[in-house]
BAFI-16052 format. One record per residue (C-alpha): residue number from 0; x, y, z. Coordinates in steps of 0.05 Angstrom, whole numbers, padded with zeros to 5 digits. Layout:
BEGIN
+-----+--------+--------+--------+
|  nr |     c1 |     c2 |     c3 |
+-----+--------+--------+--------+
| NUM |      X |      Y |      Z |
...
+-----+--------+--------+--------+
//
This chain:
BEGIN
+-----+--------+--------+--------+
|  nr |     c1 |     c2 |     c3 |
+-----+--------+--------+--------+
|   0 |  00190 | -00636 |  00260 |
|   1 |  00242 | -00664 |  00307 |
|   2 |  00266 | -00616 |  00361 |
|   3 |  00337 | -00630 |  00337 |
|   4 |  00324 | -00612 |  00264 |
|   5 |  00362 | -00551 |  00241 |
|   6 |  00323 | -00486 |  00244 |
|   7 |  00323 | -00442 |  00183 |
|   8 |  00305 | -00368 |  00176 |
|   9 |  00292 | -00345 |  00104 |
|  10 |  00280 | -00276 |  00076 |
|  11 |  00247 | -00285 |  00008 |
|  12 |  00257 | -00214 | -00018 |
|  13 |  00278 | -00146 |  00008 |
|  14 |  00293 | -00075 | -00014 |
|  15 |  00341 | -00056 |  00042 |
|  16 |  00416 | -00045 |  00038 |
|  17 |  00431 | -00100 |  00090 |
|  18 |  00397 | -00151 |  00134 |
|  19 |  00445 | -00149 |  00193 |
|  20 |  00391 | -00146 |  00247 |
|  21 |  00351 | -00203 |  00219 |
|  22 |  00413 | -00246 |  00211 |
|  23 |  00436 | -00230 |  00281 |
|  24 |  00368 | -00250 |  00310 |
|  25 |  00370 | -00317 |  00274 |
|  26 |  00441 | -00333 |  00292 |
|  27 |  00432 | -00313 |  00364 |
|  28 |  00380 | -00368 |  00369 |
|  29 |  00424 | -00419 |  00333 |
|  30 |  00386 | -00417 |  00268 |
|  31 |  00415 | -00411 |  00198 |
|  32 |  00398 | -00350 |  00156 |
|  33 |  00388 | -00343 |  00081 |
|  34 |  00365 | -00285 |  00038 |
|  35 |  00337 | -00287 | -00032 |
|  36 |  00307 | -00240 | -00083 |
|  37 |  00247 | -00281 | -00104 |
|  38 |  00197 | -00252 | -00154 |
|  39 |  00150 | -00310 | -00169 |
|  40 |  00108 | -00356 | -00126 |
|  41 |  00149 | -00415 | -00150 |
|  42 |  00214 | -00382 | -00128 |
|  43 |  00183 | -00366 | -00060 |
|  44 |  00159 | -00438 | -00050 |
|  45 |  00229 | -00465 | -00065 |
|  46 |  00263 | -00415 | -00020 |
|  47 |  00219 | -00427 |  00041 |
|  48 |  00218 | -00503 |  00038 |
|  49 |  00228 | -00529 |  00110 |
|  50 |  00238 | -00458 |  00137 |
|  51 |  00224 | -00446 |  00210 |
|  52 |  00213 | -00371 |  00198 |
|  53 |  00199 | -00340 |  00130 |
|  54 |  00200 | -00265 |  00121 |
|  55 |  00166 | -00237 |  00058 |
|  56 |  00165 | -00167 |  00030 |
|  57 |  00132 | -00162 | -00039 |
|  58 |  00139 | -00232 | -00067 |
|  59 |  00076 | -00276 | -00071 |
|  60 |  00071 | -00328 | -00015 |
|  61 |  00016 | -00374 | -00038 |
|  62 | -00015 | -00438 | -00010 |
|  63 |  00041 | -00481 | -00040 |
|  64 |  00094 | -00439 | -00005 |
|  65 |  00055 | -00444 |  00060 |
|  66 |  00050 | -00519 |  00051 |
|  67 |  00125 | -00526 |  00044 |
|  68 |  00142 | -00489 |  00109 |
|  69 |  00166 | -00530 |  00168 |
|  70 |  00113 | -00552 |  00218 |
|  71 |  00104 | -00499 |  00270 |
|  72 |  00134 | -00445 |  00225 |
|  73 |  00120 | -00371 |  00228 |
|  74 |  00108 | -00323 |  00170 |
|  75 |  00126 | -00249 |  00176 |
|  76 |  00110 | -00194 |  00126 |
|  77 |  00155 | -00134 |  00118 |
|  78 |  00099 | -00082 |  00115 |
|  79 |  00029 | -00058 |  00129 |
|  80 | -00012 | -00100 |  00081 |
|  81 | -00010 | -00175 |  00073 |
|  82 | -00050 | -00190 |  00010 |
|  83 |  00011 | -00224 | -00021 |
|  84 |  00007 | -00278 |  00032 |
|  85 | -00046 | -00333 |  00032 |
|  86 | -00067 | -00321 |  00104 |
|  87 | -00124 | -00372 |  00099 |
|  88 | -00075 | -00427 |  00079 |
|  89 | -00030 | -00407 |  00137 |
|  90 | -00088 | -00408 |  00186 |
|  91 | -00108 | -00477 |  00161 |
|  92 | -00038 | -00503 |  00178 |
|  93 | -00036 | -00466 |  00244 |
|  94 |  00020 | -00421 |  00221 |
|  95 |  00020 | -00352 |  00253 |
|  96 |  00029 | -00292 |  00206 |
|  97 |  00058 | -00227 |  00232 |
|  98 |  00061 | -00159 |  00200 |
|  99 |  00085 | -00089 |  00216 |
| 100 |  00026 | -00041 |  00209 |
| 101 |  00058 |  00016 |  00248 |
| 102 |  00126 |  00031 |  00218 |
| 103 |  00111 |  00082 |  00163 |
| 104 |  00045 |  00116 |  00179 |
| 105 |  00074 |  00186 |  00175 |
| 106 |  00115 |  00172 |  00112 |
| 107 |  00055 |  00145 |  00073 |
| 108 |  00012 |  00203 |  00096 |
| 109 |  00066 |  00253 |  00075 |
| 110 |  00073 |  00220 |  00007 |
| 111 | -00002 |  00218 | -00004 |
| 112 | -00010 |  00292 |  00013 |
| 113 |  00048 |  00310 | -00032 |
| 114 |  00017 |  00274 | -00091 |
| 115 | -00052 |  00302 | -00078 |
| 116 | -00030 |  00374 | -00073 |
| 117 |  00013 |  00365 | -00135 |
| 118 | -00046 |  00342 | -00175 |
| 119 | -00095 |  00394 | -00148 |
| 120 | -00048 |  00451 | -00165 |
| 121 | -00033 |  00418 | -00233 |
| 122 |  00042 |  00421 | -00222 |
| 123 |  00059 |  00367 | -00274 |
| 124 |  00017 |  00402 | -00327 |
| 125 |  00048 |  00470 | -00312 |
| 126 |  00118 |  00441 | -00311 |
| 127 |  00107 |  00407 | -00378 |
| 128 |  00081 |  00471 | -00409 |
| 129 |  00143 |  00511 | -00389 |
| 130 |  00189 |  00456 | -00415 |
| 131 |  00151 |  00458 | -00481 |
| 132 |  00166 |  00532 | -00488 |
| 133 |  00100 |  00560 | -00467 |
| 134 |  00087 |  00613 | -00413 |
| 135 |  00012 |  00610 | -00403 |
| 136 | -00009 |  00595 | -00332 |
| 137 | -00084 |  00602 | -00342 |
| 138 | -00087 |  00564 | -00408 |
| 139 | -00046 |  00507 | -00380 |
| 140 | -00080 |  00501 | -00312 |
| 141 | -00153 |  00518 | -00322 |
| 142 | -00199 |  00500 | -00291 |
| 143 | -00167 |  00506 | -00223 |
| 144 | -00210 |  00503 | -00160 |
| 145 | -00185 |  00536 | -00095 |
| 146 | -00173 |  00488 | -00038 |
| 147 | -00228 |  00520 |  00003 |
| 148 | -00279 |  00498 | -00050 |
| 149 | -00250 |  00428 | -00058 |
| 150 | -00276 |  00364 | -00028 |
| 151 | -00226 |  00310 | -00012 |
| 152 | -00256 |  00240 | -00006 |
| 153 | -00226 |  00181 |  00031 |
| 154 | -00239 |  00109 |  00013 |
| 155 | -00218 |  00079 |  00080 |
| 156 | -00203 |  00120 |  00141 |
| 157 | -00154 |  00082 |  00185 |
| 158 | -00091 |  00110 |  00214 |
| 159 | -00061 |  00132 |  00148 |
| 160 | -00125 |  00164 |  00123 |
| 161 | -00132 |  00202 |  00188 |
| 162 | -00061 |  00227 |  00184 |
| 163 | -00072 |  00250 |  00112 |
| 164 | -00135 |  00287 |  00134 |
| 165 | -00099 |  00321 |  00192 |
| 166 | -00045 |  00346 |  00145 |
| 167 | -00096 |  00372 |  00095 |
| 168 | -00142 |  00406 |  00145 |
| 169 | -00103 |  00473 |  00149 |
| 170 | -00113 |  00482 |  00074 |
| 171 | -00189 |  00490 |  00083 |
| 172 | -00212 |  00428 |  00046 |
| 173 | -00280 |  00395 |  00058 |
| 174 | -00276 |  00320 |  00074 |
| 175 | -00319 |  00260 |  00057 |
| 176 | -00305 |  00189 |  00082 |
| 177 | -00331 |  00121 |  00060 |
| 178 | -00311 |  00071 |  00113 |
| 179 | -00360 |  00023 |  00147 |
| 180 | -00316 |  00024 |  00209 |
| 181 | -00326 |  00099 |  00220 |
| 182 | -00384 |  00113 |  00267 |
| 183 | -00428 |  00175 |  00258 |
| 184 | -00406 |  00205 |  00324 |
| 185 | -00333 |  00195 |  00307 |
| 186 | -00343 |  00228 |  00239 |
| 187 | -00374 |  00288 |  00274 |
| 188 | -00316 |  00291 |  00323 |
| 189 | -00265 |  00289 |  00267 |
| 190 | -00302 |  00340 |  00224 |
| 191 | -00313 |  00295 |  00164 |
| 192 | -00376 |  00276 |  00126 |
| 193 | -00394 |  00202 |  00126 |
| 194 | -00422 |  00174 |  00061 |
| 195 | -00430 |  00111 |  00019 |
| 196 | -00383 |  00093 | -00037 |
| 197 | -00428 |  00117 | -00093 |
| 198 | -00432 |  00186 | -00061 |
| 199 | -00358 |  00187 | -00049 |
| 200 | -00342 |  00177 | -00123 |
| 201 | -00396 |  00226 | -00144 |
| 202 | -00379 |  00284 | -00097 |
| 203 | -00303 |  00281 | -00086 |
| 204 | -00259 |  00329 | -00124 |
| 205 | -00198 |  00290 | -00101 |
| 206 | -00202 |  00217 | -00080 |
| 207 | -00150 |  00186 | -00034 |
| 208 | -00150 |  00110 | -00033 |
| 209 | -00131 |  00084 |  00037 |
| 210 | -00167 |  00017 |  00038 |
| 211 | -00141 | -00054 |  00040 |
| 212 | -00149 | -00100 | -00020 |
| 213 | -00206 | -00146 | -00002 |
| 214 | -00262 | -00176 | -00043 |
| 215 | -00305 | -00114 | -00036 |
| 216 | -00250 | -00065 | -00057 |
| 217 | -00212 | -00100 | -00113 |
| 218 | -00221 | -00057 | -00176 |
| 219 | -00267 | -00010 | -00139 |
| 220 | -00238 |  00043 | -00185 |
| 221 | -00267 |  00018 | -00251 |
| 222 | -00301 |  00044 | -00313 |
| 223 | -00367 |  00054 | -00277 |
| 224 | -00341 |  00090 | -00216 |
| 225 | -00293 |  00132 | -00258 |
| 226 | -00352 |  00153 | -00303 |
| 227 | -00390 |  00176 | -00241 |
| 228 | -00335 |  00224 | -00218 |
| 229 | -00339 |  00299 | -00224 |
| 230 | -00305 |  00332 | -00283 |
| 231 | -00236 |  00354 | -00261 |
| 232 | -00231 |  00301 | -00206 |
| 233 | -00164 |  00269 | -00187 |
| 234 | -00145 |  00203 | -00154 |
| 235 | -00086 |  00184 | -00110 |
| 236 | -00070 |  00112 | -00092 |
| 237 | -00017 |  00096 | -00040 |
| 238 | -00055 |  00036 | -00012 |
| 239 | -00059 | -00026 | -00056 |
| 240 | -00052 | -00032 | -00131 |
| 241 | -00110 | -00081 | -00136 |
| 242 | -00159 | -00025 | -00118 |
| 243 | -00152 |  00004 | -00188 |
| 244 | -00171 | -00025 | -00255 |
| 245 | -00109 |  00003 | -00289 |
| 246 | -00135 | -00003 | -00360 |
| 247 | -00199 |  00033 | -00342 |
| 248 | -00159 |  00089 | -00308 |
| 249 | -00113 |  00097 | -00368 |
| 250 | -00173 |  00102 | -00413 |
| 251 | -00207 |  00154 | -00368 |
| 252 | -00144 |  00196 | -00366 |
| 253 | -00135 |  00193 | -00441 |
| 254 | -00208 |  00213 | -00452 |
| 255 | -00204 |  00270 | -00401 |
| 256 | -00258 |  00239 | -00357 |
| 257 | -00209 |  00243 | -00299 |
| 258 | -00164 |  00304 | -00295 |
| 259 | -00106 |  00269 | -00262 |
| 260 | -00081 |  00212 | -00220 |
| 261 | -00021 |  00193 | -00179 |
| 262 | -00003 |  00121 | -00164 |
| 263 |  00049 |  00092 | -00118 |
| 264 |  00024 |  00020 | -00120 |
| 265 |  00006 | -00025 | -00178 |
| 266 | -00025 | -00093 | -00193 |
| 267 |  00042 | -00117 | -00221 |
| 268 |  00106 | -00091 | -00191 |
| 269 |  00153 | -00069 | -00220 |
| 270 |  00105 | -00036 | -00268 |
| 271 |  00106 | -00077 | -00332 |
| 272 |  00135 | -00045 | -00394 |
| 273 |  00070 | -00058 | -00432 |
| 274 |  00025 | -00026 | -00378 |
| 275 | -00025 |  00023 | -00408 |
| 276 | -00009 |  00069 | -00350 |
| 277 |  00059 |  00086 | -00380 |
| 278 |  00027 |  00124 | -00437 |
| 279 | -00030 |  00156 | -00398 |
| 280 | -00031 |  00232 | -00394 |
| 281 | -00035 |  00272 | -00329 |
| 282 | -00009 |  00213 | -00288 |
| 283 |  00045 |  00215 | -00235 |
| 284 |  00079 |  00149 | -00220 |
| 285 |  00124 |  00132 | -00161 |
| 286 |  00156 |  00063 | -00150 |
| 287 |  00121 |  00039 | -00086 |
| 288 |  00160 |  00091 | -00048 |
| 289 |  00109 |  00121 | -00001 |
| 290 |  00133 |  00079 |  00058 |
| 291 |  00205 |  00101 |  00051 |
| 292 |  00249 |  00141 |  00097 |
| 293 |  00313 |  00120 |  00131 |
| 294 |  00277 |  00121 |  00198 |
| 295 |  00221 |  00078 |  00171 |
| 296 |  00270 |  00025 |  00146 |
| 297 |  00303 |  00025 |  00214 |
| 298 |  00236 |  00015 |  00249 |
| 299 |  00213 | -00039 |  00201 |
| 300 |  00276 | -00081 |  00204 |
| 301 |  00281 | -00074 |  00279 |
| 302 |  00210 | -00098 |  00289 |
| 303 |  00217 | -00155 |  00241 |
| 304 |  00282 | -00177 |  00274 |
| 305 |  00244 | -00176 |  00340 |
| 306 |  00190 | -00221 |  00309 |
| 307 |  00244 | -00269 |  00283 |
| 308 |  00273 | -00274 |  00353 |
| 309 |  00204 | -00284 |  00383 |
| 310 |  00186 | -00339 |  00334 |
| 311 |  00250 | -00376 |  00348 |
| 312 |  00235 | -00371 |  00422 |
| 313 |  00166 | -00401 |  00411 |
| 314 |  00127 | -00335 |  00418 |
| 315 |  00075 | -00304 |  00373 |
| 316 |  00090 | -00244 |  00328 |
| 317 |  00083 | -00175 |  00359 |
| 318 |  00026 | -00158 |  00312 |
| 319 | -00010 | -00219 |  00286 |
| 320 | -00048 | -00212 |  00221 |
| 321 | -00124 | -00213 |  00234 |
| 322 | -00151 | -00281 |  00219 |
| 323 | -00084 | -00317 |  00223 |
| 324 | -00068 | -00373 |  00271 |
+-----+--------+--------+--------+
//
């Protein structure tokens, strides 16, 4: 691309009230700024054509979108994960991809703990029983295990998983972790049991999903793993929707093989009207909200605006995605 060609900063989609910081960063460097609300890969590819910097939140940025970026462009993800971006295609073109893995650790941990405790104390079931005109705590809630006799399992034990564990520890739970990156000595130091995935599903009373969506973890919650869980077990997912086979989970909830679940992330977002999850019992749904607080939005947009400025100045993103250019 000619050095005199106009530079273009594009935001493909966003859930924030305004984009003042991002716009200011672009305009301070003499670049134009455009914002869209793309939902499909085709819309993204059209929006980012010839863009110098493209910022993506939830919309899919596939190989075709990457191909249509300007030479020497930079991709930035509003968020922790990046499975909606074809990182391999970006690396092949030499396009750096940045993300923001450190803006909402506490918020996601707080949301996860809130959902997990709500399920374990059967708050939705008790609430529904009162609204239905019943006043029968034992009949509505049984069986109910005390926290000191409950094992919480973690699939993935990065920063968010560890913050969840720290928040739960005062309640007296036991902890199991399946994470190949967790060394034995670190598990001992943190006071958690280290195990394989089969043991995790078999022995956890509550399962917190905190893993990325990679080939080994996509649909790791499926008919087989759900069938192996303890009676009365519950599942919380605030990580990635692709970890869960949603049809299998809806069936397990309807059959009572799983006592409850809480999901903040889904394979298709917004959750489709025809999703089997909508009719599943003992299921708490939140609209990909675990990341949210006013402070988190401020941190996220400030860091992305910094990455926009850096890219326009010829510098790499603050936090490059692993495996990107």
